[in-house]
C-alpha positions as CSV (number, residue, x, y, z in Angstrom):
1,M,2.6,18.0,-9.3
2,T,0.4,16.7,-12.2
3,D,-2.8,18.5,-13.2
4,A,-5.7,18.1,-10.7
5,G,-7.6,14.9,-11.9
6,P,-8.9,11.9,-10.2
7,I,-5.3,10.7,-9.4
8,I,-2.7,13.1,-8.5
9,L,1.2,12.4,-8.6
10,E,3.6,14.5,-6.6
11,R,7.4,14.4,-6.3
12,P,8.1,16.8,-3.3
13,E,11.4,18.5,-3.9
14,A,11.9,18.5,0.0
15,H,12.0,14.7,-0.1
16,P,13.9,13.3,-3.1
17,G,12.9,9.7,-3.9
18,V,9.6,10.0,-2.3
19,I,6.6,9.7,-4.6
20,V,3.1,10.7,-3.5
21,V,0.1,9.2,-5.1
22,R,-3.2,11.0,-4.0
23,L,-6.8,9.8,-4.7
24,N,-8.5,12.9,-5.6
25,R,-12.3,12.7,-5.4
26,P,-12.9,14.4,-2.0
27,E,-16.5,15.1,-2.6
28,R,-17.1,11.3,-2.5
29,L,-14.5,10.3,0.2
30,N,-12.2,9.3,-2.8
31,A,-14.6,6.5,-3.9
32,L,-13.3,4.7,-7.0
33,S,-14.7,5.4,-10.3
34,W,-13.9,3.4,-13.3
35,E,-11.8,6.4,-14.6
36,M,-9.9,6.4,-11.3
37,I,-9.3,2.7,-11.4
38,D,-7.9,2.8,-14.9
39,E,-5.8,5.9,-14.1
40,L,-4.4,4.5,-10.9
41,G,-3.7,1.1,-12.5
42,D,-1.7,2.7,-15.1
43,L,0.2,5.0,-12.8
44,L,1.3,2.1,-10.4
45,R,2.4,0.0,-13.3
46,G,4.3,2.9,-14.6
47,L,6.1,3.7,-11.4
48,A,7.4,0.2,-11.4
49,R,9.7,1.4,-14.3
50,E,10.6,4.6,-12.8
51,P,13.4,5.5,-10.3
52,G,12.0,6.2,-6.7
53,R,12.7,5.0,-3.3
54,V,9.2,5.0,-1.6
55,V,5.7,5.7,-2.6
56,I,3.1,7.3,-0.2
57,L,-0.5,6.5,-1.2
58,T,-3.2,8.9,0.4
59,G,-6.4,10.6,-0.3
60,T,-7.5,14.2,-0.6
61,G,-9.8,15.7,1.9
62,R,-11.1,13.8,4.9
63,G,-11.2,10.3,3.4
64,F,-8.6,7.8,2.2
65,C,-10.9,5.7,-0.1
66,A,-14.5,4.9,0.4
67,G,-14.3,1.7,-2.0
68,L,-16.2,1.5,-5.3
69,D,-18.5,4.3,-6.0
70,L,-21.8,2.5,-5.7
71,G,-23.8,5.6,-6.8
72,G,-22.6,5.2,-10.5
73,S,-24.8,3.6,-13.0
74,D,-22.0,1.4,-14.0
75,A,-21.0,0.0,-10.5
76,V,-19.9,-3.5,-10.2
77,G,-22.8,-5.9,-10.6
78,S,-25.2,-3.3,-11.8
79,V,-25.1,-3.8,-15.5
80,G,-23.6,-6.2,-17.8
81,G,-23.3,-10.1,-18.2
82,T,-21.2,-12.5,-16.1
83,V,-18.1,-12.1,-18.3
84,E,-18.1,-8.2,-18.5
85,V,-18.7,-8.0,-14.7
86,Y,-16.1,-10.5,-13.9
87,E,-13.6,-8.5,-16.3
88,R,-14.5,-5.2,-14.3
89,Q,-13.9,-7.1,-11.0
90,E,-10.5,-8.1,-12.1
91,K,-9.6,-4.6,-13.0
92,V,-10.4,-3.4,-9.5
93,A,-8.5,-6.4,-7.9
94,D,-5.5,-5.6,-10.2
95,L,-5.0,-2.5,-8.0
96,S,-3.8,-4.7,-5.1
97,L,-1.6,-6.7,-7.3
98,A,0.1,-3.5,-8.8
99,I,0.8,-2.1,-5.3
100,R,2.3,-5.5,-4.2
101,D,4.3,-5.7,-7.4
102,L,6.0,-2.4,-7.1
103,P,9.7,-3.0,-6.4
104,I,9.8,-0.2,-3.7
105,P,7.8,0.1,-0.4
106,V,4.5,1.6,-0.3
107,I,3.2,3.4,2.7
108,A,-0.7,4.1,3.1
109,A,-1.1,7.4,4.7
110,V,-4.6,6.6,5.9
111,N,-6.2,10.1,6.5
112,G,-9.8,9.0,7.1
113,P,-12.3,6.2,6.1
114,A,-10.8,3.2,4.2
115,A,-13.7,0.9,3.2
116,G,-14.4,-1.9,0.9
117,G,-11.9,-1.7,-1.9
118,G,-10.3,1.3,-0.2
119,F,-9.7,-1.0,2.8
120,S,-8.2,-3.7,0.6
121,I,-5.9,-1.2,-1.2
122,S,-4.6,-0.1,2.2
123,L,-3.9,-3.7,3.0
124,A,-1.6,-4.1,0.0
125,A,0.6,-1.4,1.1
126,D,3.7,-2.3,3.0
127,L,2.9,-0.1,6.0
128,R,-0.1,1.9,7.2
129,I,0.1,5.2,9.1
130,C,-3.2,6.4,10.2
131,A,-4.9,9.4,11.3
132,R,-6.9,9.3,14.5
133,S,-10.0,9.8,12.3
134,A,-9.2,6.7,10.1
135,V,-11.8,4.0,10.1
136,F,-11.4,0.6,8.4
137,A,-14.3,-1.4,7.1
138,A,-14.4,-4.5,5.2
139,S,-18.0,-3.9,4.3
140,F,-18.4,-6.5,1.6
141,A,-20.6,-9.0,3.4
142,R,-23.0,-6.2,4.4
143,L,-23.6,-5.6,0.6
144,G,-24.5,-9.1,-0.1
145,L,-20.8,-9.9,-1.3
146,S,-18.1,-12.3,-0.1
147,G,-15.6,-10.8,2.2
148,G,-12.9,-11.8,-0.1
149,D,-12.4,-8.9,-2.4
150,V,-9.4,-7.0,-4.0
151,G,-7.1,-9.4,-2.0
152,A,-8.5,-9.0,1.4
153,S,-8.9,-12.6,2.2
154,Y,-5.0,-13.1,1.5
155,L,-3.7,-9.8,2.9
156,L,-5.8,-9.3,6.0
157,P,-5.0,-12.7,7.9
158,R,-1.3,-12.3,7.2
159,L,-1.6,-8.9,9.1
160,V,-3.9,-9.7,12.0
161,G,-4.3,-13.4,12.0
162,Y,-7.1,-15.8,10.9
163,G,-9.3,-15.1,13.9
164,I,-9.4,-11.4,13.7
165,A,-9.6,-11.4,9.9
166,A,-12.6,-13.8,10.2
167,D,-14.3,-11.4,12.5
168,L,-13.7,-8.3,10.4
169,L,-14.6,-9.9,7.0
170,M,-17.7,-11.9,8.2
171,T,-19.2,-8.9,10.1
172,G,-18.1,-6.1,8.1
173,R,-17.7,-4.0,11.4
174,R,-16.0,-0.8,11.5
175,V,-12.4,-0.6,13.1
176,D,-11.2,2.6,14.5
177,A,-7.6,3.7,14.4
178,E,-6.8,2.7,18.0
179,E,-8.2,-0.8,17.5
180,A,-6.3,-1.1,14.1
181,L,-3.1,-0.2,15.9
182,R,-3.8,-2.7,18.8
183,I,-4.4,-5.7,16.2
184,G,-1.5,-4.9,14.0
185,L,-3.5,-3.4,11.0
186,A,-2.0,0.0,11.5
187,N,1.8,0.8,12.1
188,A,1.3,4.0,13.8
189,V,-1.6,6.4,14.7
190,V,-1.0,10.2,14.7
191,D,-3.2,13.5,14.9
192,D,-5.1,14.0,11.7
193,D,-3.1,17.0,10.7
194,Q,0.2,14.9,11.2
195,V,-0.6,11.9,9.1
196,L,1.2,12.9,5.9
197,D,4.2,14.4,7.8
198,A,4.5,11.1,9.7
199,A,4.3,9.1,6.3
200,F,7.2,11.4,4.8
201,A,9.2,10.8,8.0
202,K,9.0,7.0,7.7
203,A,9.6,7.2,3.9
204,V,12.7,9.4,4.5
205,E,13.9,6.7,7.1
206,I,13.3,4.0,4.5
207,A,14.9,5.9,1.6
208,A,18.1,6.6,3.7
209,N,19.0,3.0,3.2
210,S,20.4,1.0,0.3
211,P,18.0,1.1,-2.5
212,F,18.9,-2.5,-3.7
213,G,18.7,-3.7,0.1
214,V,15.3,-2.1,0.5
215,K,14.0,-3.6,-2.7
216,M,15.2,-7.2,-1.8
217,T,13.7,-6.8,1.7
218,K,10.3,-6.1,0.2
219,Q,10.8,-9.1,-2.2
220,I,11.8,-11.5,0.5
221,L,9.0,-10.6,2.8
222,G,6.5,-11.0,-0.1
223,R,7.9,-14.5,-0.8
224,N,8.7,-15.8,2.7
225,V,5.5,-15.0,4.2
226,D,4.3,-18.1,2.5
227,A,7.4,-20.1,2.5
228,G,6.9,-23.7,2.9
229,S,9.7,-24.0,5.6
230,I,12.3,-22.0,7.3
231,E,14.9,-23.8,5.2
232,A,13.3,-22.5,2.1
233,A,13.1,-19.0,3.6
234,V,16.7,-19.1,4.6
235,E,17.9,-20.2,1.1
236,L,16.5,-17.2,-0.4
237,E,17.9,-15.1,2.2
238,N,21.3,-16.5,1.7
239,R,21.3,-15.8,-2.0
240,T,20.0,-12.3,-1.7
241,Q,22.6,-11.4,1.0
242,V,25.4,-12.7,-1.4
243,L,24.0,-10.5,-4.2
244,A,23.8,-7.5,-1.9
245,T,27.5,-8.0,-0.9
246,R,28.4,-7.5,-4.7
247,T,26.8,-4.0,-4.9
248,E,28.7,-0.8,-4.5
249,D,26.5,0.3,-1.6
250,M,27.5,-2.5,0.8
251,P,31.2,-1.5,1.0
252,E,30.1,2.2,1.1
253,A,27.9,1.4,4.0
254,V,30.8,-0.4,5.8
255,A,33.1,2.5,5.1
256,A,30.6,5.1,6.2
257,F,30.3,3.1,9.5
258,L,34.0,3.1,10.1
259,E,34.4,6.8,9.2
260,K,31.2,8.0,11.4
261,R,29.5,9.5,8.5
262,P,26.3,9.0,6.7
263,P,26.5,6.7,3.7
264,D,26.2,8.0,0.2
265,F,24.3,5.2,-1.6
266,S,24.3,5.1,-5.4
267,G,21.9,2.3,-5.9
268,R,24.5,0.4,-7.9
């Protein structure tokens, strides 16, 4: 574990290949300060170049992330000219891009409120495992802003469909964990004290597979969700499958199946 700061990085020995990134301002429900935004962005971009199988993103205390810390004197829109404020907005939005650009899966362990920018960051993850106390809120419109922020207008409709996304972004209403599960926003809902364990269980399940296969699966899903046709999607799948057959892990998986043993994937 790194020294306790606004962002904590953990590599649990019990779960090799799983990296935990923890937002750490519990007294503010992990609301994002500019220091946190800079540190989290740098960390995510660094993880793209490091070995690892799965990232779990969570918060310390009883909140996942309450969005931007509006109590600060340098909150978005509070000071500065158009160009300066736009550049700060880009910095926040880059967090969702950095999560999506990671070559390995990201699981959001949503341990409490995920509002505003924190809501959008959770959307950028590949999976969301939620505590029963988790609450989602795209509260931008209630603050006089557009509902499109930090990737929400792109990510949310692809998870829940246009109509539900329009409801959530236009009203800014709160969505509890059970509704999130029902509409497809959450992959699972567990008791509060089980959310991190459930995220680890899912991460271990993913990490047991071929690293190249998982990486390519994330890449294909990201590309083909907007594919112009099934033909275009299948062409990308075909090329990826052929590449995967040339790895050492594919014949190892077949041998392990025939020998009735767990595969020993090398990632090569």
